[in-house]
C-alpha positions as CSV (number, residue, x, y, z in Angstrom):
1,M,15.2,-10.1,-13.5
2,D,11.8,-10.2,-15.3
3,L,9.1,-10.5,-12.8
4,G,6.6,-11.8,-15.4
5,L,4.1,-9.0,-14.9
6,K,3.9,-8.1,-18.6
7,G,0.1,-7.9,-19.6
8,K,-1.0,-8.1,-16.1
9,T,-3.5,-5.8,-14.8
10,A,-3.3,-4.1,-11.5
11,W,-5.5,-1.7,-9.3
12,V,-3.4,0.4,-6.9
13,S,-5.4,2.4,-4.1
14,G,-3.8,5.4,-2.7
15,A,-2.1,5.9,-5.8
16,S,-1.7,9.6,-6.2
17,R,1.8,10.1,-4.5
18,G,4.2,8.5,-2.2
19,I,4.4,4.7,-2.1
20,G,1.2,4.2,-4.2
21,L,2.5,6.2,-7.1
22,A,5.8,4.6,-7.1
23,V,4.2,1.1,-6.9
24,A,2.1,2.2,-10.1
25,R,5.1,3.3,-11.8
26,R,7.1,0.1,-11.0
27,L,4.2,-2.2,-12.2
28,L,3.9,-0.2,-15.6
29,E,7.8,-0.5,-16.1
30,E,7.2,-4.3,-15.7
31,G,4.8,-4.1,-18.6
32,A,1.5,-4.1,-16.6
33,R,-1.6,-2.0,-17.1
34,V,-2.7,0.1,-14.1
35,F,-5.8,1.4,-12.5
36,L,-5.5,4.2,-10.1
37,T,-7.6,5.2,-7.4
38,A,-7.2,8.0,-4.7
39,R,-9.5,10.6,-2.9
40,G,-8.0,13.8,-4.2
41,A,-9.3,14.5,-7.8
42,E,-6.6,16.9,-8.7
43,S,-3.6,14.9,-7.4
44,L,-4.9,11.8,-8.9
45,E,-5.3,13.3,-12.5
46,E,-1.7,14.7,-12.1
47,A,-0.4,11.0,-11.2
48,R,-2.6,9.5,-14.1
49,S,-1.2,12.2,-16.6
50,A,2.3,11.7,-15.9
51,L,2.3,8.0,-16.0
52,A,0.1,8.1,-19.2
53,S,2.7,10.3,-20.8
54,S,5.6,7.8,-20.1
55,F,3.7,4.7,-20.6
56,G,0.7,5.4,-22.7
57,A,-2.9,6.4,-21.9
58,D,-4.3,2.9,-22.9
59,R,-2.3,1.5,-20.1
60,V,-3.3,3.8,-17.2
61,H,-6.7,4.6,-16.2
62,A,-8.0,6.5,-12.8
63,L,-11.1,7.1,-10.7
64,V,-11.5,9.2,-7.7
65,A,-12.7,6.8,-5.0
66,D,-12.5,6.7,-1.1
67,A,-11.1,3.2,-0.2
68,A,-13.1,3.2,2.9
69,E,-16.5,3.6,1.3
70,T,-18.2,0.4,0.2
71,A,-20.0,1.9,-3.0
72,D,-16.8,3.7,-4.1
73,C,-14.9,0.6,-4.1
74,A,-17.7,-1.3,-5.8
75,A,-17.6,1.4,-8.4
76,A,-13.9,1.2,-8.8
77,A,-13.8,-2.4,-9.3
78,K,-16.5,-2.4,-12.0
79,A,-14.4,0.6,-13.7
80,S,-11.1,-1.5,-13.6
81,L,-12.7,-4.2,-15.2
82,A,-14.4,-2.3,-17.7
83,A,-11.1,-0.7,-18.6
84,F,-8.9,-3.8,-18.8
85,G,-11.2,-6.9,-18.7
86,T,-9.4,-8.7,-16.0
87,L,-7.8,-7.9,-12.6
88,D,-4.7,-9.8,-11.6
89,V,-3.1,-7.6,-8.9
90,L,-4.6,-5.4,-6.1
91,V,-2.1,-3.1,-4.0
92,L,-3.6,-1.8,-0.8
93,N,-2.0,1.3,-0.1
94,A,-4.8,3.6,1.1
95,G,-4.1,4.8,4.6
96,T,-2.5,7.6,6.8
97,G,-0.3,8.2,9.8
98,R,-2.1,11.4,10.4
99,V,-4.6,10.0,12.8
100,G,-4.5,8.4,16.2
101,G,-4.2,11.0,18.7
102,G,-1.3,11.3,21.3
103,D,-0.3,9.5,24.3
104,A,-4.0,9.2,25.5
105,P,-6.1,8.3,22.4
106,S,-9.9,8.8,22.6
107,E,-12.5,6.5,21.3
108,A,-12.8,8.9,18.4
109,D,-9.0,8.6,17.7
110,F,-9.2,4.8,17.7
111,R,-12.2,4.9,15.3
112,A,-10.4,7.4,13.0
113,A,-7.3,5.2,13.1
114,F,-9.0,1.9,12.1
115,A,-11.3,3.5,9.5
116,A,-8.2,5.2,7.9
117,N,-5.9,2.2,8.1
118,L,-7.9,-1.2,8.3
119,R,-11.1,-0.6,6.8
120,P,-10.0,0.5,3.2
121,A,-8.1,-2.7,3.0
122,H,-11.1,-4.8,3.7
123,E,-13.5,-2.8,1.5
124,T,-11.2,-2.7,-1.4
125,L,-10.4,-6.4,-1.3
126,A,-14.1,-7.2,-0.8
127,A,-15.0,-5.3,-4.1
128,A,-12.0,-6.8,-6.0
129,L,-12.2,-10.4,-5.0
130,E,-14.5,-11.6,-7.7
131,G,-12.1,-10.3,-10.2
132,L,-9.1,-11.7,-8.6
133,R,-10.4,-15.0,-8.2
134,A,-11.4,-15.0,-11.9
135,S,-7.7,-14.4,-12.8
136,K,-6.7,-17.8,-11.1
137,S,-3.5,-16.3,-9.9
138,G,-4.5,-13.0,-8.1
139,A,-2.0,-11.3,-6.0
140,V,-2.8,-8.7,-3.2
141,V,-0.2,-6.6,-1.5
142,A,-1.2,-4.5,1.5
143,V,1.1,-1.9,2.7
144,G,1.6,-2.0,6.6
145,S,3.9,-0.1,8.9
146,I,6.6,-1.0,11.4
147,A,4.5,0.8,13.9
148,G,2.4,-2.3,14.0
149,L,5.3,-4.5,14.7
150,E,6.7,-3.0,17.9
151,D,6.8,0.2,20.2
152,L,8.5,2.8,18.1
153,G,6.6,6.0,19.7
154,A,3.9,6.1,17.2
155,P,0.5,7.0,18.3
156,A,-1.1,4.1,20.0
157,A,-4.2,4.1,18.0
158,Y,-2.3,4.1,14.6
159,A,0.0,1.4,15.9
160,A,-2.9,-0.8,17.0
161,A,-4.6,-0.3,13.5
162,K,-1.5,-1.3,11.7
163,S,-0.8,-4.2,13.9
164,A,-4.7,-5.3,13.0
165,L,-3.9,-5.0,9.4
166,H,-0.8,-7.3,9.6
167,S,-3.0,-9.7,11.8
168,W,-5.7,-9.5,8.9
169,V,-3.1,-10.2,6.2
170,K,-2.0,-13.4,8.0
171,T,-5.5,-14.6,8.6
172,A,-7.2,-13.7,5.2
173,A,-4.2,-15.2,3.4
174,R,-5.2,-18.5,4.5
175,D,-8.8,-18.1,3.6
176,L,-7.9,-16.9,0.2
177,A,-5.3,-19.6,-0.8
178,A,-7.7,-22.1,-1.8
179,S,-9.1,-19.9,-4.5
180,G,-5.6,-19.0,-6.0
181,V,-5.3,-15.5,-4.5
182,R,-2.2,-14.6,-2.5
183,L,-2.1,-11.8,0.2
184,N,0.9,-10.4,1.5
185,A,2.4,-7.0,3.0
186,V,5.1,-4.7,2.7
187,V,5.8,-3.4,5.8
188,P,7.9,-0.1,5.4
189,G,10.1,1.7,7.8
190,N,10.6,5.4,7.8
191,I,9.9,6.6,4.0
192,L,10.5,10.1,3.0
193,F,8.4,11.6,0.3
194,Q,7.1,15.1,-0.6
195,G,4.0,15.8,1.4
196,G,4.5,12.8,3.5
197,V,4.5,12.5,7.4
198,W,8.3,12.5,7.6
199,D,8.6,15.4,5.1
200,V,6.3,17.3,7.4
201,K,8.3,16.4,10.4
202,R,11.9,17.1,9.1
203,K,10.6,20.6,8.1
204,E,9.4,21.4,11.4
205,N,12.5,20.0,13.2
206,P,15.2,19.0,11.0
207,E,17.9,18.3,13.7
208,A,15.6,16.1,15.7
209,V,14.5,14.1,12.8
210,A,18.1,13.6,11.6
211,G,19.2,12.4,15.1
212,Y,16.4,10.1,15.2
213,I,17.2,8.4,12.0
214,K,21.0,8.2,12.8
215,R,20.3,6.8,16.3
216,E,17.3,4.2,15.4
217,V,18.1,3.1,11.7
218,P,21.3,1.0,11.4
219,M,21.4,2.0,7.7
220,G,21.3,5.6,8.7
221,R,18.9,7.0,6.2
222,F,15.4,7.1,5.2
223,G,13.7,4.5,2.7
224,T,12.4,5.7,-0.6
225,P,9.1,5.0,-2.1
226,D,10.9,3.3,-5.1
227,E,12.5,0.9,-2.7
228,M,9.1,0.0,-1.4
229,A,7.7,-0.4,-4.9
230,D,10.3,-2.8,-5.8
231,A,9.1,-5.0,-2.8
232,A,5.4,-4.8,-3.5
233,A,6.2,-5.6,-7.4
234,F,8.1,-8.6,-6.3
235,L,5.1,-9.8,-4.1
236,A,2.6,-9.2,-6.6
237,S,4.6,-11.1,-9.2
238,P,4.7,-14.9,-10.3
239,R,8.2,-14.8,-8.8
240,A,6.6,-14.8,-5.4
241,S,4.1,-17.7,-6.3
242,F,4.5,-19.8,-3.2
243,I,4.5,-16.7,-0.9
244,T,1.3,-15.9,1.0
245,G,0.7,-14.3,4.4
246,A,4.1,-12.8,4.5
247,L,5.1,-9.5,6.1
248,L,8.1,-8.1,4.1
249,V,9.6,-5.7,6.3
250,A,11.7,-2.9,4.8
251,D,13.0,-0.7,7.4
252,G,16.8,-0.4,7.0
253,G,17.3,-2.7,9.9
254,Q,15.2,-0.7,12.5
255,T,13.0,-3.3,14.1
256,R,14.4,-5.6,16.5
257,R,11.9,-8.5,16.7
258,L,12.9,-11.9,15.9
259,S,9.7,-13.3,14.7
């Protein structure tokens, strides 16, 4: 199915690897032009170079930026508009599960978790909003986590931050609708990619991880970044034109909640 993204412009944060990189690639496959941001200069350049080789350097631009920093987001928004002239799609992928402490998180743990998983979404959207409104059909896709939906044993501070992100999506979507901007979230389950949290855990204790996946995920496997990218591309596309404030859960059936 043609998603209607050909010629659209997109800014993807946290785009140097994993889900963010997969989303960027998927949007390019659909004919979009993509602006990448991430904190790590080396990994971001590797991503930009690889995508440019496949899709053309004129369709892929990048800038090193910390999505939690107001000045960096403002610079990225300006650079994306300078590169492509318009902004139609924003993907909020910056965040990490490597914060949050353990069973008894400290105040510092909570601050770190919210700074890493909620603030980047707010700062990036605030910087991009003028361009998205000018598009008249702007689409924003955040990347949440099933840890923010129900108790799965994730660090409490991380789970709280992701739950707050989901609440922000639902609330902000109503505020943005009048200006023609849609805001939704893909909510991934256990996603495996090189260097990710589950990759590290599996290397440390492969038997325990295999048992967990078999026991907790009805489909009996990890999800892939490409599967999350497909979901994100749909939500970003005109095919989802009447969908806003939605949390699209992609977890192999793991979560049990009814609403």
